[in-house]
DRENDO-1510 file (C-alpha; in Angstrom, 1 decimal, always signed):
<recs>
REC; n; res; u; v; w
REC; 1; MET; +0.0; +0.0; +0.0 .
REC; 2; ARG; +1.3; +3.4; -0.9 .
REC; 3; LEU; +0.5; +6.8; +0.4 .
REC; 4; LEU; +1.4; +10.2; -0.9 .
REC; 5; ILE; +0.9; +12.6; +2.0 .
REC; 6; GLN; +0.6; +16.3; +1.4 .
REC; 7; ARG; +0.4; +18.9; +4.2 .
REC; 8; VAL; -2.3; +21.3; +3.1 .
REC; 9; SER; -3.8; +24.5; +4.3 .
REC; 10; HIS; -7.0; +23.3; +2.6 .
REC; 11; ALA; -8.1; +20.7; +0.1 .
REC; 12; ALA; -11.4; +19.6; -1.5 .
REC; 13; VAL; -12.7; +16.9; -3.9 .
REC; 14; TYR; -15.2; +17.8; -6.6 .
REC; 15; ILE; -17.2; +15.3; -8.6 .
REC; 16; ASN; -19.2; +16.6; -11.6 .
REC; 17; ASP; -18.5; +20.2; -10.5 .
REC; 18; GLU; -20.1; +19.5; -7.0 .
REC; 19; LYS; -18.0; +19.6; -3.9 .
REC; 20; ARG; -18.0; +16.1; -2.4 .
REC; 21; SER; -15.8; +16.8; +0.7 .
REC; 22; GLY; -13.2; +19.2; +2.0 .
REC; 23; ILE; -10.8; +20.0; +4.8 .
REC; 24; ASN; -8.9; +23.0; +6.2 .
REC; 25; GLU; -5.5; +22.6; +7.7 .
REC; 26; GLY; -4.4; +19.0; +7.7 .
REC; 27; LEU; -3.4; +16.1; +5.4 .
REC; 28; LEU; -4.4; +15.1; +2.0 .
REC; 29; LEU; -3.7; +11.4; +1.5 .
REC; 30; LEU; -3.6; +9.8; -1.9 .
REC; 31; VAL; -3.9; +6.0; -1.4 .
REC; 32; GLY; -2.7; +3.3; -3.8 .
REC; 33; ILE; -3.6; -0.3; -3.1 .
REC; 34; GLU; -2.0; -3.5; -4.6 .
REC; 35; GLU; -3.1; -7.1; -4.5 .
REC; 36; ALA; -0.7; -8.1; -1.7 .
REC; 37; ASP; -2.0; -5.5; +0.8 .
REC; 38; GLY; -3.9; -6.3; +3.9 .
REC; 39; GLY; -4.5; -5.4; +7.5 .
REC; 40; GLU; -0.9; -5.1; +8.5 .
REC; 41; ASP; -0.3; -2.5; +5.8 .
REC; 42; ILE; -3.4; -0.5; +6.8 .
REC; 43; ASN; -2.4; -0.5; +10.5 .
REC; 44; PHE; +1.2; +0.6; +9.7 .
REC; 45; LEU; +0.2; +3.4; +7.4 .
REC; 46; CYS; -2.6; +4.7; +9.7 .
REC; 47; LYS; -0.3; +4.9; +12.7 .
REC; 48; LYS; +2.4; +6.5; +10.6 .
REC; 49; THR; +0.0; +9.1; +9.2 .
REC; 50; ILE; -1.5; +10.3; +12.5 .
REC; 51; ASN; +1.9; +10.5; +14.2 .
REC; 52; LEU; +4.0; +11.9; +11.4 .
REC; 53; ARG; +5.4; +15.2; +12.7 .
REC; 54; ILE; +5.3; +17.5; +9.7 .
REC; 55; PHE; +3.6; +20.5; +11.2 .
REC; 56; ASP; +5.6; +23.4; +12.6 .
REC; 57; ASP; +5.9; +24.0; +16.3 .
REC; 58; GLU; +6.2; +27.5; +17.9 .
REC; 59; ASN; +9.9; +27.5; +16.8 .
REC; 60; GLY; +9.1; +26.8; +13.2 .
REC; 61; VAL; +10.4; +23.2; +13.4 .
REC; 62; MET; +8.3; +20.3; +12.0 .
REC; 63; ASN; +7.6; +18.7; +15.3 .
REC; 64; ARG; +3.8; +18.4; +15.5 .
REC; 65; SER; +1.4; +15.8; +14.1 .
REC; 66; VAL; -2.0; +16.3; +12.5 .
REC; 67; MET; -3.4; +15.1; +15.9 .
REC; 68; ASP; -1.3; +17.7; +17.8 .
REC; 69; ILE; -2.6; +20.6; +15.7 .
REC; 70; GLY; -6.3; +19.4; +15.7 .
REC; 71; GLY; -6.1; +19.1; +11.9 .
REC; 72; GLU; -8.2; +17.2; +9.4 .
REC; 73; ILE; -7.6; +14.4; +6.9 .
REC; 74; LEU; -8.9; +13.9; +3.4 .
REC; 75; VAL; -8.4; +10.5; +1.8 .
REC; 76; VAL; -8.5; +9.9; -2.0 .
REC; 77; SER; -8.0; +6.6; -3.8 .
REC; 78; GLN; -5.2; +6.8; -6.3 .
REC; 79; PHE; -4.4; +3.6; -8.2 .
REC; 80; THR; -1.8; +5.4; -10.3 .
REC; 81; LEU; +0.6; +5.3; -7.3 .
REC; 82; HIS; +1.4; +1.8; -8.5 .
REC; 83; ALA; +2.3; +2.8; -12.0 .
REC; 84; SER; +5.3; +1.1; -13.6 .
REC; 85; THR; +7.2; +3.2; -16.1 .
REC; 86; LYS; +10.0; +0.7; -16.8 .
REC; 87; LYS; +9.0; +0.0; -20.4 .
REC; 88; GLY; +8.0; +2.6; -23.0 .
REC; 89; ASN; +6.1; +5.8; -22.2 .
REC; 90; ARG; +2.7; +4.3; -21.3 .
REC; 91; PRO; +2.5; +3.4; -17.6 .
REC; 92; SER; +1.4; -0.1; -16.6 .
REC; 93; TYR; -0.9; -0.5; -13.7 .
REC; 94; LEU; -0.6; -4.3; -13.3 .
REC; 95; ARG; +0.4; -3.9; -9.6 .
REC; 96; ALA; -2.6; -1.9; -8.7 .
REC; 97; ALA; -5.4; -4.1; -7.1 .
REC; 98; LYS; -8.6; -4.6; -9.0 .
REC; 99; PRO; -11.8; -3.1; -7.5 .
REC; 100; ASP; -12.9; -6.3; -5.8 .
REC; 101; VAL; -9.8; -6.2; -3.7 .
REC; 102; SER; -9.1; -2.5; -3.5 .
REC; 103; ILE; -12.5; -1.2; -2.6 .
REC; 104; PRO; -12.8; -3.2; +0.7 .
REC; 105; LEU; -9.2; -2.3; +1.6 .
REC; 106; TYR; -9.8; +1.4; +0.9 .
REC; 107; GLU; -12.9; +1.3; +3.0 .
REC; 108; LYS; -11.0; -0.5; +5.8 .
REC; 109; PHE; -8.2; +2.0; +5.6 .
REC; 110; CYS; -10.7; +4.9; +6.0 .
REC; 111; GLU; -12.4; +3.1; +8.9 .
REC; 112; THR; -9.2; +2.3; +10.7 .
REC; 113; LEU; -7.8; +5.8; +10.2 .
REC; 114; THR; -11.0; +7.3; +11.6 .
REC; 115; ARG; -10.8; +5.1; +14.6 .
REC; 116; MET; -7.2; +5.8; +15.3 .
REC; 117; PHE; -7.6; +9.5; +14.6 .
REC; 118; GLY; -10.6; +9.8; +16.9 .
REC; 119; LYS; -12.7; +11.8; +14.4 .
REC; 120; PRO; -14.1; +11.2; +10.9 .
REC; 121; VAL; -11.9; +11.6; +7.9 .
REC; 122; GLN; -13.2; +13.0; +4.7 .
REC; 123; THR; -13.0; +11.0; +1.5 .
REC; 124; GLY; -13.3; +11.1; -2.2 .
REC; 125; GLU; -15.4; +8.6; -4.1 .
REC; 126; PHE; -13.6; +5.4; -5.1 .
REC; 127; GLY; -13.4; +5.1; -8.9 .
REC; 128; ALA; -15.0; +8.4; -9.7 .
REC; 129; ASP; -13.5; +11.1; -11.9 .
REC; 130; MET; -12.5; +13.5; -9.2 .
REC; 131; LYS; -11.0; +16.9; -9.3 .
REC; 132; VAL; -8.8; +17.5; -6.3 .
REC; 133; HIS; -8.2; +21.1; -5.3 .
REC; 134; LEU; -5.5; +21.8; -2.8 .
REC; 135; VAL; -3.0; +24.2; -1.4 .
REC; 136; ASN; +0.1; +22.3; -0.5 .
REC; 137; ASP; +1.5; +24.0; +2.6 .
REC; 138; GLY; +5.3; +24.3; +2.6 .
REC; 139; PRO; +5.2; +22.5; +0.2 .
REC; 140; VAL; +5.4; +19.3; +2.2 .
REC; 141; THR; +4.9; +16.0; +0.3 .
REC; 142; ILE; +5.9; +12.6; +1.6 .
REC; 143; TRP; +5.7; +9.2; -0.1 .
REC; 144; ILE; +5.4; +6.1; +2.1 .
REC; 145; ASP; +5.2; +2.4; +0.9 .
REC; 146; SER; +4.1; -0.1; +3.6 .
REC; 147; LYS; +6.4; -2.7; +2.0 .
REC; 148; ILE; +9.4; -0.5; +2.6 .
REC; 149; LYS; +9.7; +0.1; +6.4 .
REC; 150; GLU; +13.1; +1.6; +6.6 .
</recs>
């Protein structure tokens, strides 16, 4: 499972020109799921997300988590995080899980994150053509793969 985490001052998801969800200060998570993912990947990434210290403290040092600042989280499914560009110029998405696997894992990820975070997370709509509007704060963007825990 892969996450692309962006620290944002605000972010929103639009579907068919209608706002589906949005947050103010917090994290925008793009989530990519592969066939080999499961509960261990979900737990690892949820814990890492809520405890990641990427918000400034009073000294301007990234020393606070999204929980510490009372921030919000927006989760968007993003199968293209598993793109392979080894051959040619057209990405291959063979590693990305098919919907029968990825939808339940995405839903479980959102449920687990909500439970660990202690408040609801906002979401996009799995498989929809979404327009994601965001202001990346910093910019701060971090990529985490649950299969690489170094």
